[in-house]
MITOR-47663 format. One line per field, with one value per residue (C-alpha): residue number from 1; residue in three letters; chain; x, y, z. Coordinates in Angstrom, 2 decimals. Layout:
// MITOR-47663
seq: NUM:...
type: ALA:...
mol: A:...
x: X:...
y: Y:...
z: Z:...
This chain:
// MITOR-47663
seq: 1:2:3:4:5:6:7:8:9:10:11:12:13:14:15:16:17:18:19:20:21:22:23:24:25:26:27:28:29:30:31:32:33:34:35:36:37:38:39:40:41:42:43:44:45:46:47:48:49:50:51:52:53:54:55:56:57:58:59:60:61:62:63:64:65:66:67:68:69:70:71:72:73:74:75:76:77:78:79:80:81:82:83:84:85:86:87:88:89:90:91:92:93:94:95:96:97:98:99:100:101:102:103:104:105:106:107:108:109:110:111:112:113:114:115:116:117:118:119:120:121:122:123:124:125:126:127:128:129:130:131:132:133:134:135:136:137:138:139:140:141:142:143:144:145:146:147:148:149:150:151:152:153:154:155:156:157:158:159:160:161:162:163:164:165:166:167:168:169:170:171:172:173:174:175:176:177:178:179:180:181:182:183:184:185:186:187:188:189:190:191:192:193:194:195:196:197:198:199:200:201:202:203:204:205:206:207:208:209:210:211:212:213:214:215:216:217:218:219:220:221:222:223:224:225:226:227:228:229:230:231:232:233:234:235:236:237:238:239:240:241:242:243:244:245:246:247:248:249:250:251:252:253:254:255:256:257:258:259:260:261:262:263:264:265:266:267:268:269:270:271:272:273:274:275:276:277:278:279:280:281:282:283:284:285:286:287:288:289:290:291:292:293:294:295:296:297:298:299:300:301:302:303:304:305:306:307:308:309:310:311:312:313:314:315:316:317:318:319:320:321:322:323:324:325:326:327:328:329:330:331:332:333:334:335:336:337:338:339:340:341:342:343:344:345:346:347:348:349:350:351:352:353:354:355:356:357:358:359:360:361:362:363:364:365:366:367:368:369:370:371:372:373:374:375:376:377:378:379:380:381:382:383:384:385:386:387:388:389:390:391:392:393:394:395:396:397:398:399:400:401:402:403:404:405:406:407:408:409:410:411:412:413:414:415:416:417:418:419:420:421:422:423:424:425:426:427:428:429:430:431:432:433:434:435:436:437:438:439:440:441:442:443:444:445:446:447:448:449:450:451:452:453:454:455:456:457:458:459:460:461:462:463:464:465:466:467:468:469:470:471:472:473:474:475:476:477:478:479:480:481:482:483:484:485:486:487:488:489:490:491:492:493:494:495:496:497:498:499:500:501:502:503:504:505:506:507:508:509:510:511:512:513:514:515:516:517:518:519:520:521:522:523:524:525:526:527:528:529:530:531:532:533:534:535:536:537:538:539:540:541:542:543:544:545:546:547:548:549:550:551:552:553:554:555:556:557:558:559:560:561:562:563:564:565:566:567
type: MET:LYS:LEU:ARG:ARG:THR:SER:THR:ALA:MET:ALA:LEU:ALA:LEU:MET:VAL:SER:SER:PRO:ALA:TRP:ALA:ASP:MET:ASP:ALA:ALA:LYS:GLY:PHE:LEU:ASP:ALA:GLU:ILE:GLY:ASP:LEU:SER:ALA:LEU:SER:ARG:ALA:ASP:GLN:GLU:ALA:GLU:MET:GLN:TRP:PHE:ILE:ASP:ALA:ALA:LYS:PRO:PHE:ALA:GLY:MET:ASP:ILE:ARG:VAL:VAL:SER:GLU:THR:ILE:THR:THR:HIS:GLU:TYR:GLU:ALA:LYS:VAL:LEU:ALA:PRO:ALA:PHE:GLU:LYS:ILE:THR:GLY:ILE:LYS:ILE:THR:HIS:ASP:LEU:ILE:GLY:GLU:GLY:ASP:VAL:VAL:GLU:LYS:LEU:GLN:THR:GLN:MET:GLN:SER:GLY:GLU:ASN:ILE:TYR:ASP:ALA:TYR:ILE:ASN:ASP:SER:ASP:LEU:ILE:GLY:THR:HIS:TRP:ARG:TYR:LYS:GLN:ALA:ARG:ASN:LEU:THR:ASP:TRP:MET:ASP:GLY:GLU:GLY:LYS:ASP:VAL:THR:ASN:PRO:GLY:LEU:ASP:LEU:ALA:ASP:PHE:ILE:GLY:THR:SER:PHE:THR:THR:GLY:PRO:ASP:GLY:LYS:LEU:TYR:GLN:LEU:PRO:ASP:GLN:GLN:PHE:ALA:ASN:LEU:TYR:TRP:PHE:ARG:GLN:ASP:TRP:PHE:THR:ASP:PRO:LYS:ASN:MET:GLU:ASP:PHE:LYS:ALA:LYS:TYR:GLY:TYR:ASP:LEU:GLY:VAL:PRO:VAL:ASN:TRP:SER:ALA:TYR:GLU:ASP:ILE:ALA:GLU:PHE:PHE:THR:GLY:ARG:GLU:ILE:ASP:GLY:LYS:LYS:VAL:TYR:GLY:HIS:MET:ASP:TYR:GLY:LYS:LYS:ASP:PRO:SER:LEU:GLY:TRP:ARG:PHE:THR:ASP:ALA:TRP:LEU:SER:MET:ALA:GLY:ALA:GLY:ASP:LYS:GLY:GLU:PRO:ASN:GLY:LEU:PRO:VAL:ASP:GLU:TRP:GLY:ILE:ARG:VAL:ASN:GLU:ASN:SER:GLN:PRO:VAL:GLY:SER:CYS:VAL:ALA:ARG:GLY:GLY:ASP:THR:ASN:GLY:PRO:ALA:ALA:VAL:TYR:SER:ILE:GLU:LYS:TYR:ILE:ASP:TRP:LEU:THR:LYS:TYR:ALA:PRO:PRO:THR:ALA:ALA:GLY:MET:VAL:PHE:GLY:GLU:ALA:GLY:PRO:VAL:PRO:ALA:GLN:GLY:GLU:VAL:ALA:GLN:GLN:MET:PHE:TRP:TYR:THR:ALA:PHE:THR:ALA:ASP:MET:VAL:LYS:GLU:GLY:LEU:PRO:VAL:MET:ASN:GLU:ASP:GLY:THR:PRO:LYS:TRP:ARG:MET:ALA:PRO:SER:PRO:HIS:GLY:ALA:TYR:TRP:GLU:GLU:GLY:MET:LYS:VAL:GLY:TYR:GLN:ASP:ALA:GLY:SER:TRP:THR:LEU:MET:GLU:SER:THR:PRO:VAL:ASP:ARG:ALA:LYS:ALA:ALA:TRP:LEU:TYR:ALA:GLN:PHE:VAL:THR:SER:LYS:THR:VAL:ASP:VAL:LYS:LYS:ALA:HIS:THR:GLY:LEU:THR:PHE:ILE:ARG:GLU:SER:THR:VAL:GLN:HIS:GLU:SER:PHE:THR:GLU:ARG:ALA:PRO:LYS:LEU:GLY:GLY:LEU:VAL:GLU:PHE:TYR:ARG:SER:PRO:ALA:ARG:VAL:GLN:TRP:SER:PRO:THR:GLY:THR:ASN:VAL:PRO:ASP:TYR:PRO:LYS:LEU:ALA:GLN:LEU:TRP:TRP:GLN:ASN:ILE:GLY:ASP:ALA:SER:SER:GLY:ALA:LYS:THR:ALA:GLN:GLU:ALA:MET:ASP:SER:LEU:CYS:ALA:GLU:GLN:GLU:LYS:VAL:LEU:ALA:ARG:LEU:GLU:ARG:ALA:GLY:VAL:GLN:GLY:GLU:LEU:GLY:PRO:LYS:LEU:ASN:GLU:GLU:MET:ASP:PRO:GLU:TYR:TRP:LEU:SER:GLN:PRO:GLY:ALA:PRO:LYS:ALA:LYS:LEU:GLU:ASN:GLU:ARG:PRO:THR:PRO:GLU:THR:ILE:SER:TYR:ASP:GLU:LEU:ILE:ALA:SER:TRP:ASN
mol: A:A:A:A:A:A:A:A:A:A:A:A:A:A:A:A:A:A:A:A:A:A:A:A:A:A:A:A:A:A:A:A:A:A:A:A:A:A:A:A:A:A:A:A:A:A:A:A:A:A:A:A:A:A:A:A:A:A:A:A:A:A:A:A:A:A:A:A:A:A:A:A:A:A:A:A:A:A:A:A:A:A:A:A:A:A:A:A:A:A:A:A:A:A:A:A:A:A:A:A:A:A:A:A:A:A:A:A:A:A:A:A:A:A:A:A:A:A:A:A:A:A:A:A:A:A:A:A:A:A:A:A:A:A:A:A:A:A:A:A:A:A:A:A:A:A:A:A:A:A:A:A:A:A:A:A:A:A:A:A:A:A:A:A:A:A:A:A:A:A:A:A:A:A:A:A:A:A:A:A:A:A:A:A:A:A:A:A:A:A:A:A:A:A:A:A:A:A:A:A:A:A:A:A:A:A:A:A:A:A:A:A:A:A:A:A:A:A:A:A:A:A:A:A:A:A:A:A:A:A:A:A:A:A:A:A:A:A:A:A:A:A:A:A:A:A:A:A:A:A:A:A:A:A:A:A:A:A:A:A:A:A:A:A:A:A:A:A:A:A:A:A:A:A:A:A:A:A:A:A:A:A:A:A:A:A:A:A:A:A:A:A:A:A:A:A:A:A:A:A:A:A:A:A:A:A:A:A:A:A:A:A:A:A:A:A:A:A:A:A:A:A:A:A:A:A:A:A:A:A:A:A:A:A:A:A:A:A:A:A:A:A:A:A:A:A:A:A:A:A:A:A:A:A:A:A:A:A:A:A:A:A:A:A:A:A:A:A:A:A:A:A:A:A:A:A:A:A:A:A:A:A:A:A:A:A:A:A:A:A:A:A:A:A:A:A:A:A:A:A:A:A:A:A:A:A:A:A:A:A:A:A:A:A:A:A:A:A:A:A:A:A:A:A:A:A:A:A:A:A:A:A:A:A:A:A:A:A:A:A:A:A:A:A:A:A:A:A:A:A:A:A:A:A:A:A:A:A:A:A:A:A:A:A:A:A:A:A:A:A:A:A:A:A:A:A:A:A:A:A:A:A:A:A:A:A:A:A:A:A:A:A:A:A:A:A:A:A:A:A:A:A:A:A:A:A:A:A:A:A:A:A:A:A:A:A:A:A:A:A:A:A:A:A:A:A:A:A:A:A:A:A:A:A:A:A:A:A:A:A:A:A:A:A:A:A:A:A:A:A:A:A:A:A:A:A:A:A:A:A:A:A:A:A:A:A:A
x: 13.59:13.47:16.32:18.38:17.83:18.81:22.00:22.93:22.33:24.49:27.28:27.13:27.16:30.22:32.02:31.28:32.27:35.50:38.21:40.48:37.87:36.95:40.60:41.71:38.79:40.02:43.56:42.43:40.38:43.42:45.65:43.07:42.35:45.73:48.61:47.77:50.96:53.03:54.71:57.96:55.94:53.58:49.91:50.15:53.14:51.37:48.42:50.76:52.45:49.10:48.03:51.17:50.26:46.70:47.92:50.70:48.36:45.62:46.91:46.88:43.54:41.62:44.72:45.12:48.74:50.29:53.24:54.77:56.80:57.70:55.37:56.56:54.64:55.73:54.51:51.27:50.61:51.31:49.07:46.17:46.21:48.35:47.36:43.60:44.30:46.44:43.61:41.08:43.44:44.77:42.28:45.04:44.07:46.94:47.07:49.93:50.68:52.42:54.41:57.53:60.91:62.11:58.98:59.62:63.08:61.63:59.01:61.66:63.97:61.13:60.42:64.12:64.34:61.05:60.63:56.99:55.66:54.60:54.60:54.77:57.17:58.98:60.08:63.08:66.16:69.01:71.07:70.30:72.14:75.02:72.51:70.55:73.67:75.19:72.14:70.69:67.16:66.15:65.55:68.39:66.43:68.91:68.37:64.67:64.02:65.83:64.30:61.36:60.01:60.65:56.98:56.08:59.01:58.00:59.96:59.77:61.21:64.49:66.86:69.43:67.00:67.09:69.61:70.16:70.83:74.51:73.21:71.19:73.76:75.94:79.67:78.63:77.18:73.60:70.67:68.93:66.52:64.64:64.68:61.24:62.14:65.34:66.22:69.49:70.63:71.85:72.63:69.59:69.87:67.92:69.04:67.15:69.12:72.43:71.98:70.69:73.20:73.31:73.92:76.59:78.33:78.26:79.51:82.40:83.37:83.39:84.97:86.92:85.35:82.09:78.85:77.87:77.31:79.86:82.30:83.73:82.70:84.82:82.65:79.46:80.47:81.15:77.78:76.02:77.66:76.87:73.13:72.47:70.84:70.66:67.36:65.67:62.14:61.68:62.64:65.80:66.95:69.24:72.23:71.75:69.14:69.48:68.02:69.47:66.98:68.19:65.81:66.14:65.88:69.11:70.93:69.90:71.43:74.84:74.68:73.44:77.02:77.81:81.22:82.19:81.00:83.59:86.21:86.15:86.55:88.24:87.75:85.36:81.95:79.28:81.03:84.55:86.73:88.20:86.78:83.23:81.28:80.36:84.06:83.85:86.84:86.53:89.24:89.73:86.89:84.42:84.55:84.22:87.45:86.98:85.29:87.76:91.05:92.93:91.57:91.88:88.42:87.56:84.40:86.40:89.13:90.03:87.78:84.77:85.32:85.71:82.36:80.58:82.24:81.16:77.61:77.29:79.02:76.73:73.58:74.44:75.52:73.57:70.31:67.00:67.11:64.30:66.27:68.29:65.06:63.62:63.47:63.81:60.11:59.82:62.91:62.09:59.40:61.28:63.20:59.90:58.79:61.20:63.62:66.57:69.33:70.82:70.84:73.79:71.94:68.60:66.71:65.24:62.25:61.06:60.93:57.27:56.27:58.73:57.18:53.59:51.83:51.71:54.80:57.12:59.88:57.92:57.48:54.05:54.91:55.48:59.27:61.17:63.19:65.57:67.87:69.52:73.14:75.82:76.65:80.00:82.69:84.80:88.50:89.40:87.49:89.42:88.42:86.98:85.11:81.34:80.06:76.57:73.81:71.10:68.15:66.98:63.82:63.78:61.53:62.72:61.26:62.03:62.81:60.25:57.43:55.59:56.36:52.87:52.58:56.07:55.10:51.93:53.83:56.57:53.93:52.79:56.40:56.97:53.67:54.51:58.01:56.98:57.74:54.00:53.50:56.92:56.88:53.53:54.70:57.87:55.88:53.91:56.72:59.80:61.85:63.52:64.44:64.57:66.77:63.85:61.87:64.70:65.07:61.33:60.34:57.78:60.64:62.49:59.40:59.00:62.69:62.60:60.04:62.02:65.05:67.80:66.42:66.19:69.60:71.14:69.65:70.68:74.25:77.16:77.75:74.85:77.02:78.87:75.69:74.95:73.26:74.98:77.08:77.92:80.51:77.65:76.84:73.71:72.04:69.23:71.62:74.27:72.11:70.45:73.84:74.35:71.55:72.24:75.95:75.83:72.85:75.21:77.44:74.60:73.24:76.66:76.88:80.03:82.64:82.62:85.70:84.16:80.93:82.69:85.01:81.93:80.15:83.00:83.50:79.81:79.86:82.79:80.90:78.16:80.74:82.39:79.06:78.33:81.81:81.37:77.89:79.04:75.56:76.91:79.42:82.43:80.84:80.65:83.03:86.58:87.99:91.59:93.77:93.99:97.14:98.55:96.25:99.33:100.06:96.82:96.92:100.33:99.04:97.70:93.95:91.58:91.85:93.62:95.80:94.51:95.08:96.97:94.46:90.85:89.70:91.09:90.61:86.88:85.63:82.35:80.99:78.11:75.05:74.92:78.56:77.87:74.95:77.00:79.77:77.25:76.13
y: 147.58:144.19:145.21:146.35:143.02:141.17:143.23:142.60:138.89:138.83:140.69:138.28:135.33:136.73:137.20:133.63:132.13:134.13:132.55:135.60:137.88:135.47:134.66:138.29:139.05:136.29:137.66:141.18:139.86:137.97:141.04:143.20:140.78:139.18:141.24:144.94:146.98:143.99:143.34:144.28:145.14:148.01:147.11:147.42:145.06:142.64:142.47:142.02:139.12:137.55:137.91:136.04:133.16:133.11:132.91:130.38:128.11:127.79:124.50:122.94:124.19:121.42:119.40:118.17:118.64:117.20:118.80:118.21:120.04:119.81:121.42:124.91:128.19:129.29:126.10:126.14:129.58:128.27:125.24:127.03:130.43:130.49:127.10:127.88:131.33:129.81:127.43:130.26:132.34:129.63:126.75:124.35:122.50:122.13:119.56:120.80:118.09:119.00:116.17:115.73:116.62:113.04:111.87:114.30:112.80:109.28:110.05:111.62:108.65:106.26:108.21:108.12:104.37:103.35:105.91:106.23:109.79:110.15:113.97:116.44:118.68:118.62:121.37:119.54:120.89:122.06:119.68:117.22:119.28:116.78:113.96:115.68:116.78:113.29:111.08:113.37:112.36:115.95:118.26:120.67:123.93:125.98:123.88:123.37:127.13:127.59:124.54:122.30:124.61:127.90:128.50:128.19:130.18:133.59:136.36:138.21:135.34:137.30:134.59:137.23:138.45:135.09:135.09:131.32:130.11:129.46:126.72:125.05:125.19:122.20:122.28:122.22:125.70:124.49:125.34:122.20:123.67:126.96:128.35:128.66:129.46:130.00:130.18:130.16:128.68:131.59:132.47:133.46:135.27:137.27:140.82:142.08:139.75:140.49:144.24:144.05:146.05:143.47:140.58:142.58:143.51:139.97:138.46:140.92:140.24:136.46:136.14:139.36:140.45:141.98:140.04:140.26:138.31:135.47:135.47:132.05:128.88:129.71:132.76:130.83:128.25:130.90:132.56:129.18:128.48:131.97:131.84:128.20:128.13:131.93:133.30:135.81:137.11:134.54:131.54:129.48:129.74:127.82:129.00:126.76:124.88:121.91:118.43:114.94:112.12:109.39:110.22:111.12:114.81:114.49:114.01:117.48:118.93:117.88:117.70:121.30:122.54:121.84:120.42:123.47:125.77:124.03:124.41:121.08:121.12:123.63:127.27:128.15:129.62:128.42:125.23:124.16:122.60:120.06:118.98:120.04:120.41:116.71:115.87:114.43:115.15:115.42:115.43:117.96:116.28:116.64:112.87:111.98:110.27:109.75:110.61:109.24:110.99:107.96:108.86:112.63:113.22:114.99:113.33:111.74:114.38:116.32:119.28:117.03:115.09:118.37:119.53:116.44:116.63:120.25:119.43:116.67:118.67:121.69:119.58:117.80:120.80:123.83:122.80:121.90:118.25:117.34:118.56:115.34:113.43:115.90:115.83:118.87:119.78:119.55:121.62:124.42:126.22:126.03:129.35:131.20:130.00:132.46:130.30:130.05:132.66:131.67:129.05:128.56:126.51:128.25:128.21:131.51:129.49:129.76:133.58:133.74:131.74:133.61:137.06:136.21:138.59:137.59:135.38:135.78:136.79:139.70:143.27:144.86:147.18:144.20:144.30:141.19:140.82:138.64:139.11:136.89:137.19:135.16:131.91:131.84:129.62:126.87:126.58:125.10:127.67:130.01:133.13:132.18:129.09:128.81:129.54:128.12:126.46:127.91:125.79:126.37:124.42:124.44:123.42:120.28:118.76:115.08:113.65:110.91:113.48:113.74:116.97:118.45:117.80:119.21:122.35:122.88:122.30:124.70:127.39:126.90:126.94:130.28:131.68:131.07:132.52:135.40:139.03:139.63:137.40:136.97:139.99:138.93:135.32:136.44:138.48:135.33:132.80:135.06:132.89:135.20:134.13:137.40:140.47:142.69:141.26:141.64:145.30:146.06:149.10:147.06:145.06:148.25:149.19:145.73:145.11:146.37:143.66:140.79:140.73:141.12:138.89:141.69:143.08:139.63:139.10:142.59:142.05:140.73:138.21:136.02:134.34:132.44:130.46:127.79:124.40:121.08:121.28:119.12:116.91:114.74:112.32:110.68:112.70:110.23:107.32:109.23:111.51:108.62:107.46:110.58:110.36:106.69:107.18:110.53:109.23:106.64:109.47:111.58:108.56:107.69:104.34:105.53:108.22:111.08:109.63:106.16:107.57:109.63:106.74:104.60:107.34:107.98:104.22:103.78:106.77:105.22:101.94:103.84:105.67:102.34:100.82:103.78:103.47:99.74:100.22:103.03:104.55:108.10:107.61:109.92:112.07:109.24:108.38:107.21:106.37:107.15:104.39:104.46:106.01:106.76:109.52:111.53:112.02:113.91:115.71:117.17:118.58:122.15:122.55:119.85:117.56:119.62:118.18:118.32:121.67:121.76:124.33:123.83:126.74:129.98:133.31:134.09:136.94:138.86:141.85:144.18:143.63:147.27:147.13:143.95:145.49:148.61:146.47:145.03:148.48
z: 78.74:77.10:74.79:77.76:79.54:76.37:75.99:79.61:79.21:76.08:77.89:80.80:78.44:76.67:80.00:81.05:77.71:77.41:79.57:79.21:80.77:83.52:84.28:84.40:86.66:88.95:88.72:89.59:92.48:93.75:93.45:95.26:98.07:98.62:97.22:97.43:97.82:98.95:95.62:93.93:90.81:90.07:89.71:85.92:85.84:88.18:85.81:82.85:84.61:85.46:81.83:80.79:83.13:81.76:78.17:78.83:80.80:78.14:76.67:80.15:81.48:83.21:84.14:87.71:88.77:91.94:93.70:97.12:99.75:103.41:105.95:106.87:107.04:103.56:101.91:103.89:102.42:98.93:99.37:101.05:99.33:96.19:94.74:94.76:93.31:90.56:89.66:89.39:87.29:84.96:85.08:86.16:89.33:91.80:94.58:96.77:99.34:102.61:104.21:106.36:104.91:105.14:103.36:100.50:99.99:100.18:97.49:95.31:95.77:94.87:91.68:90.79:91.34:89.74:86.98:88.05:88.04:91.68:91.67:88.81:90.73:94.05:96.38:97.80:99.49:97.30:99.46:96.66:94.04:93.92:93.50:90.72:88.86:88.85:88.22:85.54:86.58:87.30:84.38:83.75:84.06:82.09:78.97:79.80:79.85:76.53:74.89:75.72:78.43:76.69:75.88:79.58:81.01:82.31:80.56:83.87:85.92:86.37:87.60:88.57:91.25:93.06:95.91:96.07:92.54:93.35:95.66:92.91:90.12:89.29:88.55:84.87:85.31:84.74:87.02:88.31:90.88:91.34:94.91:96.50:100.11:102.08:105.72:107.62:110.89:112.99:116.58:118.68:122.01:124.58:123.87:126.92:129.22:127.49:127.96:131.54:133.65:136.47:134.07:132.26:135.51:136.89:133.63:133.36:136.97:136.43:132.98:132.53:129.23:128.08:127.70:124.04:120.85:120.93:118.02:118.87:120.68:123.72:124.43:123.67:126.25:128.90:128.25:128.45:131.79:133.09:132.42:133.31:136.73:136.95:138.24:135.95:136.53:139.29:137.11:136.73:133.12:130.78:128.78:125.75:123.73:121.40:120.86:121.02:120.44:118.09:115.28:111.57:112.44:114.43:111.13:109.89:113.04:111.75:107.97:108.14:108.37:112.04:111.15:109.10:111.89:114.06:111.34:109.52:105.75:103.48:102.62:99.82:99.00:98.77:100.01:100.93:98.24:97.88:101.29:102.11:105.37:105.35:105.33:101.79:99.52:95.75:93.09:90.29:88.35:91.26:91.89:95.61:96.68:100.43:103.70:106.30:107.02:105.62:102.15:102.57:103.99:107.22:108.57:111.39:111.61:114.78:113.89:113.28:116.53:118.41:116.98:118.31:121.70:122.12:121.02:123.64:126.37:125.96:125.62:128.86:130.92:129.76:128.04:129.75:130.90:128.50:125.46:125.12:124.48:121.97:118.18:115.91:115.92:119.71:120.40:117.96:120.02:123.35:123.17:122.65:126.09:127.71:129.70:127.31:127.02:123.68:120.97:118.65:116.04:115.44:112.15:110.95:109.71:113.31:113.09:112.08:115.17:117.40:116.77:117.69:120.02:123.68:123.75:126.77:124.34:122.83:124.05:124.21:121.31:119.00:119.07:120.13:123.32:121.32:118.35:115.76:114.69:112.90:114.66:116.44:114.97:116.47:117.19:113.79:111.72:109.40:107.50:104.12:105.36:105.45:108.93:108.78:106.84:104.64:103.64:100.09:99.34:95.55:92.68:90.91:87.73:87.22:83.77:84.49:84.53:81.17:79.33:79.48:83.21:83.80:81.88:83.91:87.18:86.03:85.57:89.17:90.41:88.68:89.95:93.62:93.17:90.91:91.65:91.82:94.87:96.47:98.80:100.29:100.54:102.30:104.82:105.62:105.92:106.28:103.93:101.40:97.87:95.89:96.25:95.22:98.15:100.67:99.66:99.54:101.61:103.53:105.05:105.95:107.94:109.48:110.23:113.86:114.65:113.12:115.38:112.77:110.01:107.45:108.38:107.93:104.48:103.39:104.57:102.49:105.28:104.11:101.44:104.18:104.89:102.30:101.85:101.29:98.15:95.16:96.92:98.23:95.38:96.80:99.54:100.33:100.86:102.80:104.94:106.76:108.07:110.15:112.69:113.35:114.08:115.85:117.79:119.25:120.47:121.86:123.77:125.17:123.36:121.54:122.00:119.50:117.79:117.55:116.13:113.47:112.57:112.01:110.05:107.63:107.09:106.27:103.94:102.11:101.74:99.90:97.78:96.94:95.90:93.64:92.14:91.43:89.99:87.71:87.78:87.92:85.13:85.08:87.80:90.33:93.20:92.60:96.03:96.97:98.33:102.13:103.57:106.99:108.32:109.27:105.57:105.07:108.42:107.48:104.17:103.80:104.25:105.47:107.30:109.96:112.71:116.27:117.95:121.22:122.44:121.36:123.52:122.08:123.84:124.09:121.90:121.95:120.06:120.86:118.73:117.62:116.55:114.60:112.70:111.99:110.49:108.01:106.94
């Protein structure tokens, strides 16, 4: 008996003193409790991947690593569930801070300017790809994974499985950021109201065509007018939702591809070239050459002005009166309250909150009364142009971060995007980054309860939604100009044309400063000489001359027909 107790004590002591045993126990406990069948990998492959993390992390055990991201459901799951699990499995302590999106950019900008290592890794929008590529202050991940970071790069990372790497790759073909979460801005509508026989009959009688998913802005406008003031279930409803307060979040409303949705910019995927959705033109060397029409840009062109005029018109006429005084975060939950018929510019990041049990927009069986579909396009839009925005919050390692800290942070970045955990993470936050996750059978089963999200991400159409591209040379400096100038238009202080004239002029001041400073070398701006705007408006592509008719024939399509076309 004494011998047996001694043997047991020795075995326990060996288990405690052997990190591999203790770590794999932690890994197995994590897989049992948290992952289960929600993984693209078999259980054996999950354990093999966890063992790789355990082995790769040994030199960094005991380190305290700080990373930061904006506050959305996906990142909350990472910070509250995955970070503690990673620490137990690897011995690397992770402090994953959750702050506002603007604050993330500010911290990143401060680190770039000061060289001080504020965070060991950032999840920042791929909208900064042009900034990272030009300033060379973010580690080039392609070379990092083949060189300095090779020993901490997961052989099972499988970059080809990521659906957003085209967004995070520079014109040099190098990967600068690793996607962590993605969501698109799509069209959201009340399918139950759109298929109600009385609504369908009344709409057809008034407008002469079928009520359905709007293909263009003309139809969207008619539908907004039709539902605004209409009584449904004893309540007056609204035909549109948006927000308009002069606030930094107003800038995202427009830099997130609103101009290209109207038809500004050129054709091209993932972004228009040579003129992008911000209206910035680049030359054959990817050097920004102008933003105003006089330099070949399109920020103040007819299509851009039309986009702002429509935004203000719809906000004023068809949205709840309180919408004009709302910011992004306040406006987001409003459609779930059950009094809005449609929303042109709706982020799929809200899906997780939109499918909660008991909401007015949910059926008792857990299926939604609403659907999401591609956003309609404006009068200037042409086939081959991007038709919407896709956010791609992506892992970024700064050159100012010491190598050992960057390596430890890179391990965490790969852990939270790994095939082992990604399916479960996607079920929590509904922000897809991997093809293997999108195609997982669990999402086939859940698709009917997600209102079209799975169908969208499985469709070839998704490539027409993309983040800000590489034409934007300094996202932090330029992005802040948008909310200030468009805010003047939304408040009525300026006309749409005056606001966009001011915006493009201010963007060109920043471009000129970057050119004079030479801080971006041969990749930096090289402004064109100003010319008569008519010269550029008469050239093929963007900027496009003003259309005589900015209200083409309205078009709609049935939702079922739309889904069938994807399949």
